[in-house]
C-alpha positions as CSV (number, residue, x, y, z in Angstrom):
1,E,-5.6,-2.8,-6.9
2,L,-6.8,-6.4,-7.3
3,E,-9.5,-7.6,-5.0
4,C,-10.6,-11.1,-4.0
5,R,-13.8,-11.6,-2.0
6,L,-13.9,-14.7,0.2
7,G,-16.5,-16.3,2.5
8,N,-15.5,-17.6,6.0
9,I,-11.9,-18.6,6.0
10,P,-11.0,-21.7,8.1
11,D,-8.7,-20.8,11.1
12,R,-5.9,-23.1,9.7
13,A,-6.2,-22.0,6.2
14,E,-3.7,-19.7,4.4
15,V,-4.7,-17.1,1.8
16,A,-2.2,-16.0,-0.9
17,W,-1.7,-13.8,-3.9
18,V,0.6,-15.3,-6.5
19,K,1.6,-14.3,-10.0
20,L,1.4,-17.2,-12.5
21,R,4.5,-17.7,-14.6
22,G,3.4,-20.5,-16.9
23,L,4.2,-24.3,-16.9
24,G,2.9,-24.6,-13.4
25,E,5.3,-22.0,-11.9
26,A,4.1,-19.2,-9.6
27,T,5.7,-16.5,-7.5
28,Y,4.2,-15.8,-4.1
29,L,3.6,-12.1,-3.6
30,A,1.7,-12.1,-0.3
31,T,0.2,-14.5,2.2
32,Y,-2.2,-14.2,5.2
33,R,-2.6,-16.6,8.2
34,K,-5.0,-15.7,11.0
35,E,-2.2,-16.2,13.6
36,E,0.5,-14.4,11.7
37,G,-1.4,-11.7,9.8
38,V,-0.2,-10.4,6.4
39,M,3.2,-11.1,4.9
40,D,4.4,-9.3,1.8
41,Y,7.3,-10.6,-0.2
42,E,7.9,-8.0,-3.0
43,E,8.5,-4.2,-2.6
44,E,6.2,-3.4,-5.5
45,F,3.2,-5.1,-3.9
46,T,1.3,-4.7,-0.7
47,S,-1.7,-6.7,0.5
48,E,-4.5,-6.2,3.0
49,M,-7.1,-8.4,4.6
50,E,-10.3,-6.6,5.6
51,R,-13.9,-7.5,6.6
52,D,-16.9,-6.4,4.6
53,G,-20.0,-7.7,6.4
54,D,-19.8,-11.5,6.2
55,E,-17.0,-11.5,3.6
56,A,-13.3,-11.3,3.8
57,V,-11.7,-9.0,1.3
58,W,-8.2,-9.9,0.3
59,S,-6.6,-7.1,-1.9
60,L,-3.3,-6.7,-3.6
61,T,-2.0,-3.1,-4.5
62,L,0.6,-2.7,-7.2
63,Y,3.0,0.2,-7.2
64,R,4.9,1.8,-10.1
65,V,3.1,-0.5,-12.6
66,N,5.2,-1.4,-15.7
67,K,4.9,-3.8,-18.6
68,S,6.7,-6.6,-16.7
69,M,3.8,-6.7,-14.3
70,A,1.3,-7.8,-16.9
71,G,0.0,-11.3,-16.7
72,F,-2.2,-13.6,-14.6
73,Y,-2.6,-13.1,-10.9
74,Q,-4.3,-15.7,-8.7
75,C,-5.9,-15.4,-5.3
76,E,-5.7,-18.8,-3.5
77,V,-7.0,-20.4,-0.3
78,L,-4.7,-23.2,0.8
79,L,-5.0,-26.0,3.3
80,N,-1.9,-27.9,4.2
81,D,0.0,-26.0,1.5
82,E,-2.4,-27.3,-1.2
83,P,-4.8,-24.9,-3.0
84,V,-8.5,-25.7,-2.4
85,S,-9.9,-22.6,-4.0
86,S,-8.6,-20.1,-6.4
87,R,-9.5,-17.2,-8.7
88,K,-7.5,-15.7,-11.6
89,V,-7.4,-12.1,-12.9
90,L,-5.6,-10.9,-16.0
91,L,-3.7,-7.6,-15.8
92,N,-3.0,-5.8,-19.1
93,V,-0.6,-2.9,-19.0
94,L,-1.1,-0.4,-21.8
95,D,1.9,1.4,-23.5
96,P,1.2,5.1,-23.0
97,S,2.8,5.9,-26.3
98,K,0.1,3.8,-28.0
99,V,-2.9,5.2,-26.2
100,D,-4.8,7.9,-28.0
101,H,-6.4,10.5,-25.8
102,N,-7.4,14.1,-25.8
103,T,-9.6,16.5,-23.9
104,K,-12.7,18.6,-24.8
105,Y,-14.1,21.4,-22.7
106,V,-17.8,22.1,-22.3
107,I,-19.3,25.0,-20.3
108,T,-23.1,25.1,-19.6
109,K,-25.4,26.9,-17.2
110,Q,-27.1,25.2,-14.1
111,G,-30.6,23.8,-14.8
112,G,-29.9,23.3,-18.5
113,N,-29.5,20.2,-20.6
114,V,-26.2,19.2,-22.1
115,T,-25.0,16.4,-24.5
116,L,-21.4,15.2,-24.5
117,D,-20.2,13.4,-27.6
118,C,-17.6,11.0,-28.7
119,A,-18.5,11.1,-32.4
120,D,-14.8,10.8,-33.3
121,F,-14.9,7.1,-32.4
122,D,-16.8,5.9,-35.5
123,G,-18.1,2.4,-35.6
124,E,-16.9,1.4,-32.1
125,D,-18.5,0.6,-28.8
126,V,-18.1,3.5,-26.4
127,H,-18.6,3.6,-22.7
128,W,-18.8,6.7,-20.4
129,K,-17.4,6.9,-16.9
130,R,-16.6,9.8,-14.6
131,L,-12.9,10.2,-14.0
132,G,-11.9,8.4,-10.8
133,E,-15.0,6.1,-10.8
134,T,-15.3,2.6,-12.0
135,S,-19.1,2.3,-12.8
136,V,-20.3,2.9,-16.4
137,V,-22.5,6.1,-16.5
138,Q,-23.8,5.3,-20.0
139,S,-23.0,3.4,-23.2
140,G,-23.0,5.0,-26.6
141,K,-21.3,7.9,-28.3
142,L,-23.7,10.5,-26.8
143,L,-24.0,11.2,-23.1
144,S,-27.1,13.3,-22.2
145,L,-27.3,15.1,-18.9
146,I,-30.7,16.6,-17.9
147,R,-31.1,19.7,-15.6
148,V,-27.5,19.8,-14.6
149,D,-26.2,21.3,-11.4
150,R,-22.8,22.0,-10.0
151,S,-22.5,18.4,-8.8
152,D,-22.4,17.3,-12.5
153,S,-19.2,19.3,-13.1
154,G,-16.2,17.1,-13.6
155,V,-14.3,15.1,-16.2
156,Y,-16.2,12.4,-18.2
157,V,-14.2,9.8,-20.0
158,C,-15.4,7.9,-23.0
159,S,-13.3,4.9,-24.0
160,V,-13.2,2.0,-26.5
161,S,-11.3,-1.2,-26.9
162,G,-10.6,-1.7,-23.2
163,G,-9.2,1.9,-22.8
164,S,-6.8,1.8,-25.8
165,R,-8.6,4.9,-27.0
166,T,-10.0,7.5,-24.7
167,M,-11.3,11.0,-24.8
168,N,-11.8,13.2,-21.7
169,V,-14.7,15.8,-21.7
170,S,-14.3,18.4,-19.0
171,L,-17.7,19.8,-18.0
172,L,-18.1,23.0,-16.0
173,V,-21.6,23.9,-14.8
174,E,-21.9,27.6,-14.1
175,H,-24.0,28.4,-11.1
176,I,-24.8,31.5,-8.9
177,P,-22.5,31.5,-5.9
178,I,-24.1,30.8,-2.6
179,V,-22.9,33.0,0.3
180,S,-23.5,31.7,3.8
181,T,-22.4,32.3,7.4
182,N,-22.9,30.2,10.4
183,L,-23.8,33.2,12.7
184,S,-26.7,35.5,12.0
185,T,-25.9,37.8,15.0
186,I,-22.6,38.8,16.6
187,S,-22.4,40.9,19.8
188,Q,-19.2,42.7,20.9
189,H,-18.3,45.4,23.4
190,P,-17.4,48.8,22.0
191,G,-13.7,49.2,21.3
192,H,-13.1,45.5,21.0
193,P,-12.2,43.8,17.7
194,T,-14.5,41.3,16.1
195,Q,-14.4,39.1,13.0
196,L,-17.0,38.5,10.4
197,T,-16.8,35.3,8.3
198,S,-18.7,33.9,5.4
199,A,-18.4,31.0,3.0
200,V,-18.8,31.2,-0.8
201,T,-19.7,28.0,-2.6
């Protein structure tokens, strides 16, 4: 998903996502006008205009990404069909056959300390992220976690060279199960059925 954050958009303005083709050529993928809403022009792309506080968020979602989708995309604000503001983003599509990746598995007990390592990537800048998240947890070949609990369980990804080499480290934190019930006392007449429930986490 590509995202473009805008300030206040004039009522008569048009907002667009385009793909730049070079030599001044561009293909319009989606447009937005206040009175018409969002218009999508390609099956592989959908766009959405949302509000986030004082900002307008103009996003473009790409489906079934392939190598032909690589290139520059541009978010534009137009007045009278002329761009008055724009922002470019470069999309790189990696060839899965050329991406090195593997997985390590680490099991530790709750309350202990654990260090995850990416020592196989010698001499390269390494960044750690949790799978499914975008923010960098830590930089460097070692990721130290102190007094871990079950919320630390998950897959951590160390990557280099813009993701061209990755390693997944799956961390499982063993913990004592917690048994709970939402009712401490249940009353029932003799001869009638009753049901006891509990949750184990």
